[in-house]
VOZA-28379 format. One record per atom (N, C-alpha, C): residue in one letter; x, y, z. Coordinates in steps of 0.05 Angstrom, whole numbers, padded with zeros to 5 digits, always signed. Last residue first. Layout:
AXYZ...
//
This chain:
K-00318+00564+01444K-00346+00567+01451K-00350+00560+01480P-00257+00600+01440P-00271+00575+01444P-00300+00581+01452P-00247+00651+01390P-00250+00643+01418P-00265+00617+01420C-00212+00631+01329C-00234+00644+01343C-00234+00635+01372P-00143+00636+01311P-00165+00621+01322P-00187+00638+01334A-00127+00670+01250A-00122+00666+01278A-00147+00653+01291K-00108+00652+01189K-00132+00654+01204K-00127+00648+01233Y-00064+00687+01144Y-00068+00667+01165Y-00095+00672+01178T-00020+00700+01088T-00044+00704+01103T-00048+00682+01124Q+00039+00733+01063Q+00025+00709+01072Q+00000+00717+01088T+00086+00759+01016T+00061+00762+01031T+00049+00734+01039V+00144+00795+01003V+00132+00768+01005V+00108+00770+01024T+00182+00837+00962T+00160+00835+00981T+00148+00807+00980E+00246+00864+00954E+00228+00842+00947E+00207+00839+00969A+00289+00914+00927A+00269+00906+00947A+00252+00883+00936P+00357+00903+00908P+00329+00910+00901P+00310+00900+00923I+00408+00926+00954I+00397+00906+00936I+00368+00913+00930G+00424+00964+00992G+00442+00958+00969G+00433+00936+00951F+00401+00985+01037F+00407+00956+01037F+00424+00948+01013E+00393+01037+01078E+00404+01031+01051E+00415+01003+01051R+00376+01061+01124R+00359+01040+01112R+00367+01035+01083E+00405+01102+01142E+00409+01077+01156E+00392+01055+01145G+00404+01132+01077G+00411+01134+01105G+00415+01106+01117G+00359+01099+01029G+00377+01120+01038G+00383+01119+01068Y+00331+01059+01008Y+00315+01080+01021Y+00333+01103+01030S+00328+01006+00972S+00345+01029+00973S+00329+01053+00983G+00323+00936+00990G+00312+00962+00981G+00333+00984+00985G+00309+00879+01034G+00325+00896+01017G+00311+00922+01010F+00244+00853+01039F+00272+00847+01041F+00288+00866+01023I+00184+00855+01074I+00200+00867+01052I+00229+00863+01058L+00127+00818+01087L+00155+00822+01094L+00170+00833+01070E+00063+00823+01109E+00080+00829+01086E+00108+00833+01097A+00009+00785+01134A+00036+00797+01139A+00050+00801+01112K-00058+00784+01160K-00039+00783+01138K-00013+00796+01145V-00116+00752+01186V-00093+00769+01189V-00074+00765+01165P-00182+00738+01204P-00163+00741+01182P-00141+00760+01189F-00202+00694+01255F-00196+00723+01249F-00176+00724+01226G-00239+00635+01231G-00219+00650+01247G-00216+00679+01238G-00280+00605+01211G-00253+00598+01203G-00231+00613+01218K-00326+00657+01210K-00322+00628+01208K-00294+00622+01197P-00305+00715+01248P-00315+00702+01224P-00310+00672+01224C-00325+00738+01310C-00303+00723+01296C-00315+00709+01272K-00342+00803+01334K-00349+00777+01323K-00325+00764+01310T-00318+00848+01353T-00340+00838+01369T-00349+00810+01359P-00245+00844+01353P-00271+00851+01341P-00293+00838+01357L-00205+00859+01413L-00214+00842+01391L-00239+00853+01377T-00161+00911+01429T-00187+00898+01434T-00195+00883+01409G-00103+00937+01463G-00115+00924+01440G-00141+00910+01447Y-00096+00963+01513Y-00085+00975+01488Y-00098+00963+01463S-00148+00971+01561S-00130+00954+01545S-00121+00968+01520I-00161+00988+01625I-00160+01000+01598I-00139+00984+01582L-00204+00970+01676L-00180+00962+01661L-00181+00973+01632K-00226+01003+01734K-00230+00998+01705K-00203+00991+01692K-00221+01019+01785K-00227+00991+01781K-00229+00983+01752G-00173+01066+01769G-00191+01057+01790G-00196+01027+01787K-00148+01044+01715K-00159+01070+01723K-00180+01065+01743K-00092+01006+01695K-00116+01008+01713K-00123+01037+01718I-00073+00985+01630I-00069+01002+01653I-00095+01003+01669A-00040+00937+01588A-00064+00949+01599A-00056+00966+01623A-00014+00910+01526A-00011+00920+01553A-00038+00931+01562G+00022+00876+01475G-00003+00882+01488G+00002+00891+01516V+00054+00828+01436V+00050+00856+01440V+00022+00861+01453K+00103+00783+01431K+00076+00785+01443K+00072+00814+01450V+00143+00748+01383V+00137+00771+01399V+00108+00771+01408N+00193+00722+01347N+00172+00713+01365N+00167+00737+01384I+00223+00707+01286I+00214+00729+01303I+00191+00717+01321T+00280+00683+01248T+00255+00679+01264T+00249+00703+01280K+00319+00706+01214K+00309+00679+01209K+00282+00674+01224T+00348+00763+01183T+00330+00752+01204T+00319+00725+01195S+00414+00791+01175S+00388+00783+01166S+00373+00770+01188A+00465+00841+01168A+00451+00822+01184A+00423+00816+01173L+00500+00847+01104L+00485+00858+01127L+00472+00835+01143A+00564+00824+01082A+00535+00823+01081A+00523+00834+01106A+00620+00871+01089A+00607+00844+01088A+00577+00847+01085G+00641+00920+01096G+00642+00909+01069G+00629+00882+01066P+00656+00910+01164P+00656+00928+01141P+00659+00914+01115V+00612+00866+01198V+00640+00870+01188V+00639+00889+01164T+00557+00888+01204T+00573+00876+01225T+00602+00879+01219A+00501+00931+01194A+00527+00921+01185A+00541+00909+01209I+00434+00934+01183I+00453+00929+01205I+00479+00916+01193A+00385+00979+01165A+00405+00961+01155A+00427+00958+01176P+00324+00981+01206P+00348+00993+01194P+00367+00971+01183V+00256+00970+01190V+00280+00959+01202V+00304+00972+01190T+00188+00990+01203T+00212+00991+01187T+00237+00983+01203S+00121+00970+01202S+00146+00971+01217S+00170+00971+01199K+00055+00984+01204K+00078+00985+01185K+00103+00990+01202L-00003+00953+01218L+00021+00962+01231L+00044+00961+01212E-00068+00970+01199E-00043+00957+01190E-00020+00970+01206L-00137+00957+01213L-00112+00971+01218L-00088+00955+01207G-00169+00913+01177G-00174+00940+01186G-00148+00955+01189Y-00188+00866+01125Y-00170+00876+01146Y-00178+00904+01154P-00209+00836+01083P-00224+00838+01108P-00208+00849+01131A-00203+00901+01052A-00220+00881+01066A-00207+00853+01063V-00161+00953+01061V-00163+00927+01046V-00179+00908+01062G-00146+00996+01089G-00164+01000+01066G-00168+00976+01049S-00112+01002+01133S-00103+00987+01110S-00120+00992+01085N-00094+01058+01168N-00117+01043+01159N-00110+01028+01133V-00035+01049+01208V-00050+01063+01187V-00075+01046+01181Y+00015+01055+01258Y-00011+01044+01250Y-00024+01062+01228T+00084+01041+01257T+00063+01061+01255T+00037+01048+01245G+00146+01026+01287G+00121+01017+01278G+00100+01038+01279Q+00217+01019+01279Q+00194+01037+01284Q+00169+01025+01272A+00270+00989+01314A+00252+00988+01291A+00227+01004+01298V+00336+00999+01337V+00307+01005+01341V+00293+01003+01314F+00391+00960+01362F+00379+00978+01343F+00349+00980+01349E+00451+00929+01375E+00429+00944+01388E+00417+00963+01367L+00496+00876+01380L+00477+00890+01363L+00457+00904+01381S+00556+00843+01377S+00541+00861+01394S+00523+00879+01376V+00561+00775+01357V+00564+00804+01351V+00547+00820+01370P+00549+00723+01369P+00577+00731+01370P+00582+00760+01364S+00518+00759+01422S+00539+00739+01414S+00530+00725+01388N+00478+00796+01433N+00504+00799+01447N+00526+00780+01436G+00425+00839+01411G+00440+00814+01409G+00468+00817+01421Q+00363+00871+01413Q+00390+00870+01424Q+00401+00841+01421I+00315+00918+01394I+00327+00892+01388I+00356+00892+01398Y+00255+00949+01407Y+00284+00950+01414Y+00295+00921+01411F+00207+00981+01371F+00217+00955+01378F+00247+00956+01383L+00154+01024+01384L+00183+01023+01379L+00192+00995+01388L+00092+01045+01355L+00108+01027+01372L+00137+01029+01364G+00046+01102+01357G+00063+01082+01345G+00076+01064+01366K+00017+01147+01371K+00003+01121+01372K+00020+01098+01360N+00056+01188+01371N+00036+01187+01350N+00023+01159+01348P+00114+01156+01401P+00097+01179+01394P+00077+01172+01373G+00108+01088+01429G+00122+01111+01418G+00104+01134+01412F+00115+01036+01475F+00097+01056+01463F+00112+01080+01454F+00156+00981+01457F+00151+01004+01474F+00131+01023+01460A+00175+00912+01454A+00160+00935+01444A+00155+00956+01465Q+00235+00876+01445Q+00214+00885+01463Q+00201+00910+01452L+00277+00820+01433L+00263+00844+01424L+00240+00850+01442T+00342+00789+01433T+00316+00795+01446T+00303+00819+01432A+00376+00740+01391A+00370+00768+01401A+00344+00769+01416P+00428+00700+01364P+00403+00703+01380P+00400+00731+01390E+00455+00690+01304E+00456+00710+01325E+00430+00712+01340P+00493+00643+01265P+00468+00651+01278P+00474+00672+01300V+00538+00664+01212V+00532+00649+01236V+00506+00659+01248R+00583+00660+01161R+00556+00669+01166R+00545+00652+01189E+00654+00677+01163E+00631+00658+01165E+00605+00673+01169A+00698+00707+01168A+00691+00698+01140A+00666+00680+01140G+00676+00745+01220G+00700+00737+01206G+00692+00731+01177F+00612+00738+01215F+00631+00737+01237F+00657+00726+01225T+00551+00763+01195T+00578+00756+01186T+00597+00759+01209V+00489+00734+01220V+00508+00756+01217V+00535+00745+01205E+00422+00726+01230E+00445+00714+01216E+00464+00736+01210G+00377+00717+01286G+00388+00730+01263G+00410+00714+01251L+00319+00705+01319L+00344+00692+01311L+00353+00705+01285A+00286+00734+01376A+00290+00731+01347A+00316+00717+01342N+00237+00743+01427N+00263+00735+01417N+00263+00733+01387G+00210+00788+01477G+00208+00766+01458G+00235+00758+01448K+00192+00814+01539K+00214+00808+01520K+00207+00784+01503P+00125+00840+01538P+00147+00827+01551P+00169+00822+01530S+00105+00906+01514S+00106+00877+01511S+00127+00866+01530A+00108+00959+01523A+00084+00950+01509A+00084+00920+01505V+00130+01006+01570V+00133+00979+01560V+00106+00970+01547A+00138+01056+01591A+00125+01055+01565A+00127+01027+01553K+00168+01058+01637K+00139+01064+01640K+00124+01060+01614T+00220+01049+01620T+00206+01028+01635T+00176+01033+01638C+00258+01073+01588C+00231+01072+01578C+00214+01052+01594G+00310+01068+01602G+00300+01095+01600G+00270+01096+01592T+00321+01015+01598T+00320+01027+01625T+00309+01055+01624P+00328+01003+01543P+00302+00999+01556P+00299+01011+01584G+00373+01057+01523G+00364+01029+01524G+00337+01027+01539T+00397+01106+01514T+00396+01096+01542T+00388+01066+01543N+00398+01117+01459N+00419+01127+01476N+00420+01115+01504K+00354+01090+01437K+00380+01088+01424K+00402+01096+01444L+00312+01107+01471L+00319+01078+01468L+00347+01074+01457V+00313+01162+01462V+00319+01151+01488V+00327+01122+01487A+00300+01164+01407A+00326+01175+01416A+00333+01164+01444E+00249+01144+01404E+00270+01129+01392E+00297+01138+01403T+00213+01152+01467T+00223+01161+01441T+00245+01143+01430C+00151+01133+01499C+00180+01137+01499C+00188+01146+01471T+00090+01143+01537T+00106+01138+01513T+00136+01143+01518P+00036+01115+01576P+00061+01131+01574P+00076+01123+01549F-00031+01115+01556F-00007+01099+01559F+00017+01116+01557G-00074+01149+01545G-00067+01144+01573G-00042+01127+01578T-00091+01118+01485T-00096+01140+01504T-00090+01132+01533S-00088+01078+01449S-00062+01086+01461S-00066+01108+01482N-00121+01026+01426N-00126+01049+01442N-00100+01056+01457I-00144+00993+01369I-00120+01000+01384I-00126+01026+01399K-00188+00939+01350K-00183+00967+01357K-00157+00970+01373A-00217+00901+01298A-00197+00902+01320A-00190+00932+01325G-00247+00910+01252G-00260+00911+01278G-00242+00910+01302A-00211+00867+01210A-00229+00890+01212A-00244+00888+01239P-00148+00843+01236P-00175+00839+01225P-00192+00863+01228L-00085+00875+01216L-00104+00865+01236L-00131+00860+01224F-00026+00863+01183F-00054+00872+01179F-00072+00858+01200F+00039+00887+01183F+00020+00867+01195F-00008+00878+01195N+00099+00890+01152N+00073+00902+01152N+00053+00881+01161V+00165+00901+01161V+00144+00882+01167V+00118+00897+01169A+00227+00913+01126A+00201+00922+01137A+00183+00898+01142A+00276+00890+01115A+00274+00919+01114A+00248+00929+01127L+00322+00839+01126L+00294+00847+01129L+00293+00878+01131P+00372+00816+01079P+00364+00831+01103P+00335+00840+01103P+00364+00749+01051P+00370+00778+01049P+00361+00793+01074I+00393+00689+01074I+00369+00705+01072I+00377+00734+01069G+00453+00668+01038G+00432+00665+01059G+00408+00682+01053G+00502+00628+01002G+00491+00653+01012G+00469+00648+01033E+00528+00586+00980E+00499+00586+00978E+00486+00612+00987P+00582+00592+00992P+00573+00597+00965P+00543+00597+00961N+00619+00611+01036N+00591+00606+01038N+00577+00610+01011Q+00671+00621+01020Q+00667+00604+01043Q+00638+00596+01047A+00662+00656+00978A+00676+00630+00972A+00672+00611+00996T+00594+00679+00988T+00623+00682+00988T+00635+00655+00981A+00532+00713+00985A+00548+00690+00978A+00577+00697+00977G+00492+00750+01001G+00518+00750+01015G+00534+00725+01009Y+00433+00713+00987Y+00446+00738+00994Y+00472+00734+01008G+00439+00652+00948G+00425+00672+00964G+00442+00697+00969V+00430+00608+00896V+00449+00625+00908V+00434+00648+00922G+00377+00560+00911G+00395+00574+00894G+00414+00592+00910P+00314+00569+00946P+00334+00552+00933P+00352+00569+00915A+00308+00620+00998A+00299+00607+00973A+00321+00589+00962K+00307+00613+01069K+00321+00621+01044K+00310+00606+01020T+00253+00629+01110T+00269+00609+01098T+00282+00619+01072I+00228+00650+01173I+00237+00658+01146I+00256+00637+01135V+00175+00650+01215V+00198+00633+01208V+00204+00640+01179F+00143+00684+01269F+00151+00684+01241F+00175+00665+01237N+00089+00695+01310N+00113+00679+01307N+00119+00677+01277A+00054+00735+01358A+00060+00729+01330A+00087+00715+01329E+00001+00752+01400E+00026+00737+01398E+00030+00729+01369L-00029+00808+01427L-00025+00793+01402L+00002+00779+01403A-00075+00814+01482A-00048+00818+01470A-00047+00801+01445A-00139+00844+01493A-00122+00821+01487A-00094+00831+01478G-00200+00859+01530G-00177+00865+01514G-00159+00841+01510L-00240+00837+01560L-00230+00864+01567L-00206+00872+01551G-00299+00801+01544G-00270+00805+01541G-00262+00834+01546G-00353+00791+01545G-00340+00800+01570G-00310+00803+01568K-00373+00781+01497K-00374+00759+01516K-00359+00766+01542S-00362+00824+01466S-00390+00819+01471S-00394+00796+01491P-00306+00819+01460P-00317+00840+01478P-00347+00835+01485L-00285+00750+01462L-00298+00772+01448L-00308+00793+01468I-00223+00728+01480I-00250+00730+01490I-00263+00754+01475N-00165+00714+01486N-00182+00707+01463N-00212+00705+01472G-00152+00765+01534G-00143+00743+01517G-00163+00739+01494T-00180+00775+01600T-00167+00785+01575T-00158+00760+01559H-00197+00760+01650H-00218+00767+01630H-00205+00780+01605P-00140+00783+01687P-00163+00766+01683P-00183+00777+01662Y-00074+00793+01663Y-00099+00806+01672Y-00122+00787+01667T-00021+00749+01685T-00037+00762+01664T-00062+00774+01677G+00048+00746+01710G+00020+00738+01708G+00005+00753+01686G+00088+00804+01725G+00084+00776+01722G+00055+00768+01722G+00088+00859+01729G+00102+00844+01750G+00100+00814+01747P+00056+00875+01685P+00084+00883+01687P+00100+00867+01707K+00016+00822+01656K+00020+00843+01677K+00049+00850+01679P-00004+00809+01589P+00014+00805+01611P+00014+00829+01631I-00068+00790+01568I-00050+00812+01570I-00031+00808+01593P-00078+00727+01533P-00082+00745+01556P-00060+00766+01557V-00079+00730+01460V-00071+00717+01485V-00077+00737+01508A-00094+00714+01393A-00100+00732+01416A-00094+00717+01442K-00043+00697+01345K-00066+00690+01362K-00069+00711+01384A-00009+00674+01287A-00017+00696+01305A-00041+00687+01321K+00046+00652+01247K+00022+00646+01262K+00016+00670+01280F+00078+00644+01183F+00073+00658+01209F+00047+00648+01221T+00132+00632+01139T+00107+00624+01150T+00103+00640+01176F+00165+00652+01078F+00162+00653+01107F+00134+00641+01114T+00219+00654+01030T+00192+00648+01038T+00190+00650+01068P+00259+00700+00990P+00255+00680+01011P+00226+00675+01016P+00256+00704+00917P+00252+00715+00944P+00251+00693+00965A+00309+00675+00879A+00281+00679+00884A+00278+00690+00912A+00363+00685+00881A+00351+00680+00854A+00321+00682+00856S+00378+00738+00927S+00370+00710+00921S+00359+00709+00893A+00430+00786+00914A+00403+00779+00922A+00397+00750+00914A+00497+00785+00939A+00478+00784+00917A+00450+00777+00928A+00561+00810+00957A+00534+00803+00964A+00516+00804+00940P+00619+00783+00921P+00603+00805+00931P+00575+00795+00938L+00659+00728+00945L+00643+00740+00925L+00627+00763+00937G+00718+00736+00986G+00699+00720+00971G+00683+00738+00952L+00734+00752+01054L+00742+00746+01027L+00720+00732+01012V+00738+00799+01103V+00719+00780+01091V+00726+00777+01062A+00795+00803+01145A+00779+00813+01123A+00760+00791+01113L+00813+00813+01210L+00807+00792+01191L+00788+00804+01170C+00841+00841+01249C+00830+00856+01226C+00824+00836+01203G+00820+00804+01305G+00840+00823+01294G+00827+00839+01271L+00787+00768+01329L+00789+00768+01300L+00812+00785+01289L+00792+00776+01384L+00794+00749+01373L+00800+00749+01343A+00788+00829+01391A+00810+00816+01403A+00814+00788+01392L+00739+00842+01367L+00764+00847+01352L+00788+00833+01365C+00682+00816+01361C+00703+00813+01382C+00730+00817+01369T+00644+00868+01327T+00654+00841+01331T+00675+00840+01352S+00586+00909+01331S+00615+00906+01333S+00622+00877+01337A+00540+00953+01323A+00545+00927+01311A+00575+00923+01311R+00490+00995+01351R+00517+00985+01351R+00518+00959+01336R+00454+01054+01360R+00456+01029+01345R+00485+01021+01344M+00448+01078+01427M+00459+01082+01400M+00460+01054+01387
//
């Protein structure tokens, strides 16, 4: 179950005083990097002949490692209060990641899990559907009258309909557990192919205070299964790498009014960045 609770024994019923939450004068900015890496084995180590190796050169698949750093825009930001007049980064509502044309996703044969199991049981209920080792993120939450950092772990699991489920958990200073959903679609935008569209719920910590926001994301997604002597990889690189690197793109959406657990209460803002992931070494 999605949870967001503070240490009430310490805070009592401390109310958050100050100005109402507001969107940034300008959207936040972000940078990101991405690269193909060897596929992790469940028990440790990596599968041989995987990683940044073209299929035409004997590559058997790859995992994708991505790193995001989000920065608040100058001026008054989201959730400004008398104690924090500058505010901060608005809450993250979605991450859309565009893979290079020719990259393939194969979910056939991989066990899946459901959002309900992850919410009610946690990762222990989905051990056969692990799609990544544990990554990490750094959030920002309201704790009493302060806006403070919240370290968290995140891990991907194979979900229904060829999708992914991301389980995010933080323990201090606030207890957080929630699931983000990812779905693959054809982007229809050259030079990209598949697009992973991931949605994030709105996470409240203190009633009436600013929602939790995100500052960094570090994740490595990829898995493989053995069928006899054959290795079946979830992700496969294109057969060729364009000059300058594999083109990838990320769209981050902050805020928006979607209803239900995705009601952020501020206008949606979309920020886009592109990147060239390194070609395999010659």
